[in-house]
MOPAC internal coordinates of N, CA, C and O (Angstrom, degrees):
PM7 1SCF
backbone

  N    0.0000 0     0.00 0     0.00 0    0    0    0
  C    1.4357 1     0.00 0     0.00 0    1    0    0
  C    1.5102 1   111.91 1     0.00 0    2    1    0
  O    1.2310 1   119.78 1   -39.16 1    3    2    1
  N    1.3074 1   118.02 1   140.84 1    3    2    1
  C    1.4587 1   120.82 1  -178.33 1    5    3    2
  C    1.5419 1   108.28 1   -83.50 1    6    5    3
  O    1.2310 1   121.75 1   -24.45 1    7    6    5
  N    1.2844 1   114.25 1   155.55 1    7    6    5
  C    1.4868 1   121.26 1   177.83 1    9    7    6
  C    1.5133 1   108.11 1  -123.57 1   10    9    7
  O    1.2310 1   122.08 1   -53.30 1   11   10    9
  N    1.3373 1   113.61 1   126.70 1   11   10    9
  C    1.5052 1   120.71 1   176.60 1   13   11   10
  C    1.5281 1   107.97 1  -127.42 1   14   13   11
  O    1.2310 1   120.71 1   -34.19 1   15   14   13
  N    1.3202 1   116.24 1   145.81 1   15   14   13
  C    1.4416 1   119.69 1   173.83 1   17   15   14
  C    1.5607 1   107.71 1   -97.41 1   18   17   15
  O    1.2310 1   122.61 1   -53.45 1   19   18   17
  N    1.3490 1   112.60 1   126.55 1   19   18   17
  C    1.4496 1   115.17 1   177.66 1   21   19   18
  C    1.5399 1   108.32 1  -125.16 1   22   21   19
  O    1.2310 1   120.97 1   -20.41 1   23   22   21
  N    1.3048 1   115.75 1   159.59 1   23   22   21
  C    1.4640 1   119.25 1   180.00 1   25   23   22
  C    1.5251 1   107.12 1  -113.03 1   26   25   23
  O    1.2310 1   122.04 1   -43.07 1   27   26   25
  N    1.3448 1   113.71 1   136.93 1   27   26   25
  C    1.4725 1   120.13 1   179.98 1   29   27   26
  C    1.5091 1   107.24 1  -125.62 1   30   29   27
  O    1.2310 1   121.96 1   -38.18 1   31   30   29
  N    1.3245 1   113.86 1   141.82 1   31   30   29
  C    1.4755 1   121.55 1  -177.74 1   33   31   30
  C    1.5713 1   109.22 1   -58.79 1   34   33   31
  O    1.2310 1   120.48 1   -57.06 1   35   34   33
  N    1.2990 1   116.69 1   122.94 1   35   34   33
  C    1.4607 1   120.67 1  -179.30 1   37   35   34
  C    1.4821 1   115.00 1   -58.62 1   38   37   35
  O    1.2310 1   120.89 1   140.77 1   39   38   37
  N    1.3351 1   115.90 1   -39.23 1   39   38   37
  C    1.4335 1   123.24 1  -178.33 1   41   39   38
  C    1.5449 1   109.63 1   -63.04 1   42   41   39
  O    1.2310 1   120.17 1   136.65 1   43   42   41
  N    1.2878 1   117.27 1   -43.35 1   43   42   41
  C    1.4714 1   122.11 1   178.72 1   45   43   42
  C    1.5743 1   107.98 1   -63.64 1   46   45   43
  O    1.2310 1   120.30 1   130.68 1   47   46   45
  N    1.3160 1   117.04 1   -49.32 1   47   46   45
  C    1.4805 1   120.09 1  -177.08 1   49   47   46
  C    1.5688 1   109.30 1   -60.15 1   50   49   47
  O    1.2310 1   121.52 1   137.53 1   51   50   49
  N    1.3065 1   114.69 1   -42.47 1   51   50   49
  C    1.4967 1   117.44 1   178.96 1   53   51   50
  C    1.5137 1   109.91 1   -62.88 1   54   53   51
  O    1.2310 1   118.67 1   147.33 1   55   54   53
  N    1.3046 1   120.15 1   -32.67 1   55   54   53
  C    1.4636 1   123.06 1  -178.53 1   57   55   54
  C    1.5383 1   109.33 1   -69.80 1   58   57   55
  O    1.2310 1   119.91 1   140.17 1   59   58   57
  N    1.3576 1   117.77 1   -39.83 1   59   58   57
  C    1.4433 1   120.14 1  -177.96 1   61   59   58
  C    1.5745 1   115.94 1   -89.45 1   62   61   59
  O    1.2310 1   121.19 1   162.91 1   63   62   61
  N    1.3310 1   115.32 1   -17.09 1   63   62   61
  C    1.4888 1   119.61 1  -174.95 1   65   63   62
  C    1.5422 1   113.42 1   -53.28 1   66   65   63
  O    1.2310 1   118.17 1   137.51 1   67   66   65
  N    1.3615 1   121.08 1   -42.49 1   67   66   65
  C    1.4345 1   121.79 1   178.90 1   69   67   66
  C    1.5167 1   115.32 1   -55.30 1   70   69   67
  O    1.2310 1   120.02 1   157.00 1   71   70   69
  N    1.3255 1   117.57 1   -23.00 1   71   70   69
  C    1.4517 1   121.53 1  -177.58 1   73   71   70
  C    1.5278 1   111.71 1   -75.74 1   74   73   71
  O    1.2310 1   119.79 1   171.49 1   75   74   73
  N    1.3153 1   118.00 1    -8.51 1   75   74   73
  C    1.4528 1   122.06 1  -175.25 1   77   75   74
  C    1.5658 1   111.38 1  -115.36 1   78   77   75
  O    1.2310 1   121.69 1   -36.77 1   79   78   77
  N    1.2776 1   114.37 1   143.23 1   79   78   77
  C    1.4481 1   120.97 1  -178.89 1   81   79   78
  C    1.5204 1   113.61 1   -58.57 1   82   81   79
  O    1.2310 1   120.64 1   134.60 1   83   82   81
  N    1.3417 1   116.37 1   -45.40 1   83   82   81
  C    1.4311 1   123.37 1   178.98 1   85   83   82
  C    1.5278 1   110.89 1  -153.83 1   86   85   83
  O    1.2310 1   121.11 1     1.94 1   87   86   85
  N    1.3427 1   115.48 1  -178.06 1   87   86   85
  C    1.4459 1   120.89 1  -175.49 1   89   87   86
  C    1.5270 1   110.14 1   -66.36 1   90   89   87
  O    1.2310 1   120.25 1   144.87 1   91   90   89
  N    1.3479 1   117.12 1   -35.13 1   91   90   89
  C    1.4787 1   121.30 1   178.69 1   93   91   90
  C    1.5154 1   110.23 1   -62.79 1   94   93   91
  O    1.2310 1   119.53 1   138.05 1   95   94   93
  N    1.3502 1   118.49 1   -41.95 1   95   94   93
  C    1.4622 1   121.39 1   178.90 1   97   95   94
  C    1.5659 1   111.19 1   -63.15 1   98   97   95
  O    1.2310 1   121.41 1   140.16 1   99   98   97
  N    1.3173 1   114.91 1   -39.84 1   99   98   97
  C    1.4796 1   120.05 1   176.07 1  101   99   98
  C    1.5431 1   109.65 1   -62.48 1  102  101   99
  O    1.2310 1   120.10 1   132.91 1  103  102  101
  N    1.2858 1   117.42 1   -47.09 1  103  102  101
  C    1.4246 1   120.01 1   179.50 1  105  103  102
  C    1.5097 1   114.52 1   -61.72 1  106  105  103
  O    1.2310 1   119.89 1   141.38 1  107  106  105
  N    1.3353 1   117.82 1   -38.62 1  107  106  105
  C    1.4491 1   122.44 1   178.61 1  109  107  106
  C    1.5564 1   108.33 1   -67.63 1  110  109  107
  O    1.2310 1   120.14 1   141.84 1  111  110  109
  N    1.2889 1   117.34 1   -38.16 1  111  110  109
  C    1.4627 1   120.06 1   179.25 1  113  111  110
  C    1.5114 1   111.16 1   -65.97 1  114  113  111
  O    1.2310 1   120.93 1   132.78 1  115  114  113
  N    1.3456 1   115.83 1   -47.22 1  115  114  113
  C    1.4513 1   120.59 1   175.56 1  117  115  114
  C    1.4914 1   113.56 1   -53.89 1  118  117  115
  O    1.2310 1   121.35 1   136.60 1  119  118  117
  N    1.3943 1   115.03 1   -43.40 1  119  118  117
  C    1.4648 1   122.10 1   178.72 1  121  119  118
  C    1.4828 1   110.85 1   -59.24 1  122  121  119
  O    1.2310 1   120.08 1   132.24 1  123  122  121
  N    1.3385 1   117.44 1   -47.76 1  123  122  121
  C    1.4670 1   121.93 1   179.47 1  125  123  122
  C    1.5411 1   112.72 1   -60.73 1  126  125  123
  O    1.2310 1   122.85 1   139.51 1  127  126  125
  N    1.3176 1   112.15 1   -40.49 1  127  126  125
  C    1.4691 1   116.70 1  -179.77 1  129  127  126
  C    1.5369 1   110.77 1   -63.31 1  130  129  127
  O    1.2310 1   121.11 1   134.22 1  131  130  129
  N    1.3190 1   115.48 1   -45.78 1  131  130  129
  C    1.4627 1   119.78 1  -179.30 1  133  131  130
  C    1.5192 1   111.92 1   -65.07 1  134  133  131
  O    1.2310 1   120.89 1   142.00 1  135  134  133
  N    1.3846 1   115.90 1   -38.00 1  135  134  133
  C    1.4528 1   119.02 1   177.75 1  137  135  134
  C    1.5175 1   109.82 1   -61.19 1  138  137  135
  O    1.2310 1   120.38 1   136.06 1  139  138  137
  N    1.3908 1   116.87 1   -43.94 1  139  138  137
  C    1.4717 1   119.47 1  -177.34 1  141  139  138
  C    1.5592 1   110.10 1   -65.91 1  142  141  139
  O    1.2310 1   120.89 1   141.45 1  143  142  141
  N    1.2633 1   115.90 1   -38.55 1  143  142  141
  C    1.4950 1   120.65 1   179.47 1  145  143  142
  C    1.5384 1   107.46 1   -62.09 1  146  145  143
  O    1.2310 1   120.17 1   132.00 1  147  146  145
  N    1.2861 1   117.27 1   -48.00 1  147  146  145
  C    1.4489 1   118.84 1  -176.30 1  149  147  146
  C    1.5211 1   114.14 1   -69.38 1  150  149  147
  O    1.2310 1   120.45 1   144.15 1  151  150  149
  N    1.3229 1   116.75 1   -35.85 1  151  150  149
  C    1.5011 1   122.42 1   174.30 1  153  151  150
  C    1.5314 1   110.07 1   -61.69 1  154  153  151
  O    1.2310 1   120.52 1   133.78 1  155  154  153
  N    1.3207 1   116.61 1   -46.22 1  155  154  153
  C    1.4843 1   121.03 1   178.29 1  157  155  154
  C    1.4639 1   110.15 1   -62.25 1  158  157  155
  O    1.2310 1   118.73 1   136.32 1  159  158  157
  N    1.3347 1   120.03 1   -43.68 1  159  158  157
  C    1.4404 1   124.60 1  -177.29 1  161  159  158
  C    1.5790 1   107.95 1   -62.24 1  162  161  159
  O    1.2310 1   121.52 1   131.69 1  163  162  161
  N    1.3069 1   114.69 1   -48.31 1  163  162  161
  C    1.4654 1   119.64 1  -178.03 1  165  163  162
  C    1.5402 1   110.95 1   -61.76 1  166  165  163
  O    1.2310 1   120.33 1   141.08 1  167  166  165
  N    1.3198 1   116.97 1   -38.92 1  167  166  165
  C    1.4971 1   119.83 1   175.84 1  169  167  166
  C    1.5312 1   111.80 1   -64.83 1  170  169  167
  O    1.2310 1   120.09 1   141.22 1  171  170  169
  N    1.3308 1   117.43 1   -38.78 1  171  170  169
  C    1.4752 1   119.32 1   178.45 1  173  171  170
  C    1.5442 1   109.86 1   -67.20 1  174  173  171
  O    1.2310 1   120.86 1   140.50 1  175  174  173
  N    1.3468 1   115.96 1   -39.50 1  175  174  173
  C    1.4631 1   119.44 1   178.33 1  177  175  174
  C    1.5489 1   110.87 1   -62.89 1  178  177  175
  O    1.2310 1   120.84 1   136.92 1  179  178  177
  N    1.3027 1   116.01 1   -43.08 1  179  178  177
  C    1.5128 1   121.52 1   179.86 1  181  179  178
  C    1.4950 1   107.95 1   -61.18 1  182  181  179
  O    1.2310 1   120.49 1   134.29 1  183  182  181
  N    1.3513 1   116.67 1   -45.71 1  183  182  181
  C    1.4900 1   121.85 1  -178.12 1  185  183  182
  C    1.5052 1   110.65 1   -62.41 1  186  185  183
  O    1.2310 1   119.31 1   140.47 1  187  186  185
  N    1.2936 1   118.92 1   -39.53 1  187  186  185
  C    1.4602 1   124.88 1  -178.92 1  189  187  186
  C    1.5293 1   110.31 1   -65.64 1  190  189  187
  O    1.2310 1   119.08 1   141.01 1  191  190  189
  N    1.2985 1   119.35 1   -38.99 1  191  190  189
  C    1.4493 1   125.61 1   174.26 1  193  191  190
  C    1.5172 1   110.14 1   -60.14 1  194  193  191
  O    1.2310 1   121.55 1   131.60 1  195  194  193
  N    1.3333 1   114.63 1   -48.40 1  195  194  193
  C    1.4680 1   118.89 1  -179.98 1  197  195  194
  C    1.5420 1   111.17 1   -61.26 1  198  197  195
  O    1.2310 1   119.68 1   140.70 1  199  198  197
  N    1.2592 1   118.22 1   -39.30 1  199  198  197
  C    1.4670 1   123.60 1  -178.33 1  201  199  198
  C    1.5200 1   110.75 1   -68.76 1  202  201  199
  O    1.2310 1   119.11 1   155.96 1  203  202  201
  N    1.2729 1   119.30 1   -24.04 1  203  202  201
  C    1.4467 1   122.95 1  -179.01 1  205  203  202
  C    1.5779 1   110.84 1   -77.14 1  206  205  203
  O    1.2310 1   121.31 1   161.18 1  207  206  205
  N    1.3099 1   115.09 1   -18.82 1  207  206  205
  C    1.4781 1   119.26 1   177.81 1  209  207  206
  C    1.5418 1   108.97 1   -71.53 1  210  209  207
  O    1.2310 1   120.77 1   -34.18 1  211  210  209
  N    1.3320 1   116.13 1   145.82 1  211  210  209
  C    1.4762 1   117.97 1   175.34 1  213  211  210
  C    1.5159 1   110.30 1   -59.55 1  214  213  211
  O    1.2310 1   121.77 1   -26.83 1  215  214  213
  N    1.3075 1   114.21 1   153.17 1  215  214  213
  C    1.4464 1   120.63 1  -179.00 1  217  215  214
  C    1.4883 1   113.74 1   -56.99 1  218  217  215
  O    1.2310 1   119.91 1   143.57 1  219  218  217
  N    1.3138 1   117.78 1   -36.43 1  219  218  217
  C    1.4234 1   121.91 1  -178.64 1  221  219  218
  C    1.5688 1   110.15 1   -63.72 1  222  221  219
  O    1.2310 1   120.17 1   143.17 1  223  222  221
  N    1.3322 1   117.27 1   -36.83 1  223  222  221
  C    1.4471 1   119.10 1   177.73 1  225  223  222
  C    1.5292 1   112.12 1   -72.10 1  226  225  223
  O    1.2310 1   120.44 1   144.85 1  227  226  225
  N    1.3266 1   116.77 1   -35.15 1  227  226  225
  C    1.4764 1   120.03 1   178.17 1  229  227  226
  C    1.5052 1   111.47 1   -68.91 1  230  229  227
  O    1.2310 1   120.08 1   149.25 1  231  230  229
  N    1.3456 1   117.45 1   -30.75 1  231  230  229
  C    1.4495 1   119.75 1  -177.64 1  233  231  230
  C    1.5705 1   112.52 1   -84.10 1  234  233  231
  O    1.2310 1   119.67 1   163.05 1  235  234  233
  N    1.2595 1   118.23 1   -16.95 1  235  234  233
  C    1.4824 1   121.49 1   177.98 1  237  235  234
  C    1.5274 1   110.14 1   -51.31 1  238  237  235
  O    1.2310 1   122.74 1   -45.12 1  239  238  237
  N    1.3315 1   112.36 1   134.88 1  239  238  237
  C    1.4620 1   117.17 1   175.56 1  241  239  238
  C    1.4687 1   112.20 1    90.31 1  242  241  239
  O    1.2310 1   117.32 1   168.96 1  243  242  241
  N    1.3023 1   122.71 1   -11.04 1  243  242  241
  C    1.4662 1   123.47 1   177.34 1  245  243  242
  C    1.5023 1   109.91 1   -67.44 1  246  245  243
  O    1.2310 1   121.49 1   131.74 1  247  246  245
  N    1.3158 1   114.75 1   -48.26 1  247  246  245
  C    1.4598 1   119.94 1   176.04 1  249  247  246
  C    1.5184 1   109.93 1  -133.00 1  250  249  247
  O    1.2310 1   120.35 1   -34.30 1  251  250  249
  N    1.3265 1   116.93 1   145.70 1  251  250  249
  C    1.4436 1   119.28 1   176.56 1  253  251  250
  C    1.5072 1   110.85 1  -125.44 1  254  253  251
  O    1.2310 1   121.49 1   -36.97 1  255  254  253
  N    1.2887 1   114.76 1   143.03 1  255  254  253
  C    1.4989 1   120.13 1   179.16 1  257  255  254
  C    1.4974 1   107.11 1   -94.42 1  258  257  255
  O    1.2310 1   121.62 1   -21.23 1  259  258  257
  N    1.3672 1   114.50 1   158.77 1  259  258  257
  C    1.4839 1   117.24 1   177.09 1  261  259  258
  C    1.5799 1   108.99 1   -61.94 1  262  261  259
  O    1.2310 1   121.98 1   -23.63 1  263  262  261
  N    1.3563 1   113.81 1   156.37 1  263  262  261
  C    1.4461 1   118.31 1  -177.48 1  265  263  262
  C    1.5286 1   114.26 1   -57.30 1  266  265  263
  O    1.2310 1   120.15 1   147.27 1  267  266  265
  N    1.3398 1   117.31 1   -32.73 1  267  266  265
  C    1.4444 1   119.14 1  -175.63 1  269  267  266
  C    1.5294 1   112.12 1   -94.73 1  270  269  267
  O    1.2310 1   119.14 1  -167.50 1  271  270  269
  N    1.3330 1   119.25 1    12.50 1  271  270  269
  C    1.4255 1   124.07 1   179.79 1  273  271  270
  C    1.5141 1   112.34 1   -66.90 1  274  273  271
  O    1.2310 1   118.51 1   -49.90 1  275  274  273
  N    1.2945 1   120.44 1   130.10 1  275  274  273
  C    1.4383 1   124.74 1  -175.94 1  277  275  274
  C    1.5298 1   108.62 1  -108.99 1  278  277  275
  O    1.2310 1   120.42 1   -76.56 1  279  278  277
  N    1.3263 1   116.80 1   103.44 1  279  278  277
  C    1.4667 1   121.45 1  -176.45 1  281  279  278
  C    1.4994 1   111.61 1   -62.53 1  282  281  279
  O    1.2310 1   120.54 1   138.75 1  283  282  281
  N    1.3459 1   116.58 1   -41.25 1  283  282  281
  C    1.4623 1   118.84 1  -177.44 1  285  283  282
  C    1.5321 1   108.97 1   -64.15 1  286  285  283
  O    1.2310 1   119.12 1   137.11 1  287  286  285
  N    1.2985 1   119.29 1   -42.89 1  287  286  285
  C    1.4588 1   123.66 1   179.93 1  289  287  286
  C    1.5315 1   109.06 1   -63.71 1  290  289  287
  O    1.2310 1   120.98 1   136.79 1  291  290  289
  N    1.2827 1   115.73 1   -43.21 1  291  290  289
  C    1.4635 1   119.48 1   177.86 1  293  291  290
  C    1.4926 1   112.70 1   -59.04 1  294  293  291
  O    1.2310 1   120.31 1   135.03 1  295  294  293
  N    1.3417 1   117.02 1   -44.97 1  295  294  293
  C    1.4713 1   118.38 1   178.35 1  297  295  294
  C    1.5100 1   113.09 1   -67.70 1  298  297  295
  O    1.2310 1   119.44 1   141.95 1  299  298  297
  N    1.3515 1   118.67 1   -38.05 1  299  298  297
  C    1.4317 1   123.34 1   178.12 1  301  299  298
  C    1.5218 1   111.61 1   -62.90 1  302  301  299
  O    1.2310 1   120.98 1   141.82 1  303  302  301
  N    1.3092 1   115.73 1   -38.18 1  303  302  301
  C    1.4920 1   121.15 1  -176.50 1  305  303  302
  C    1.5449 1   112.08 1   -85.43 1  306  305  303
  O    1.2310 1   120.35 1   162.69 1  307  306  305
  N    1.2582 1   116.94 1   -17.31 1  307  306  305
  C    1.5034 1   120.90 1  -175.31 1  309  307  306
  C    1.5558 1   111.03 1   -60.07 1  310  309  307
  O    1.2310 1   120.09 1   140.72 1  311  310  309
  N    1.2550 1   117.44 1   -39.28 1  311  310  309
  C    1.5162 1   119.63 1  -174.82 1  313  311  310
  C    1.5222 1   112.91 1  -101.26 1  314  313  311
  O    1.2310 1   119.51 1  -175.66 1  315  314  313
  N    1.3549 1   118.55 1     4.34 1  315  314  313
  C    1.4574 1   119.49 1   179.01 1  317  315  314
  C    1.5146 1   110.67 1   -79.76 1  318  317  315
  O    1.2310 1   119.86 1   146.96 1  319  318  317
  N    1.2859 1   117.86 1   -33.04 1  319  318  317
  C    1.4773 1   121.93 1  -173.28 1  321  319  318
  C    1.4660 1   115.12 1   -72.35 1  322  321  319
  O    1.2310 1   120.10 1   180.00 1  323  322  321

């Protein structure tokens, strides 16, 4: 696990401190909050990378045609009927 030093506004911490049993409980809560923020951020980053791919790449694998399927023949025959 990585360790980073962050600064938190003392006034805000003093406002929420009474809601916690002790300093350890406050630290654990802050850790969970940071974990959730980072997980959500990572998910948004991953989603934005997927959106940057062309639609054809994103749609690959949704449906597959048989190995002997002839796309050109299918297009030629599509409008004959």
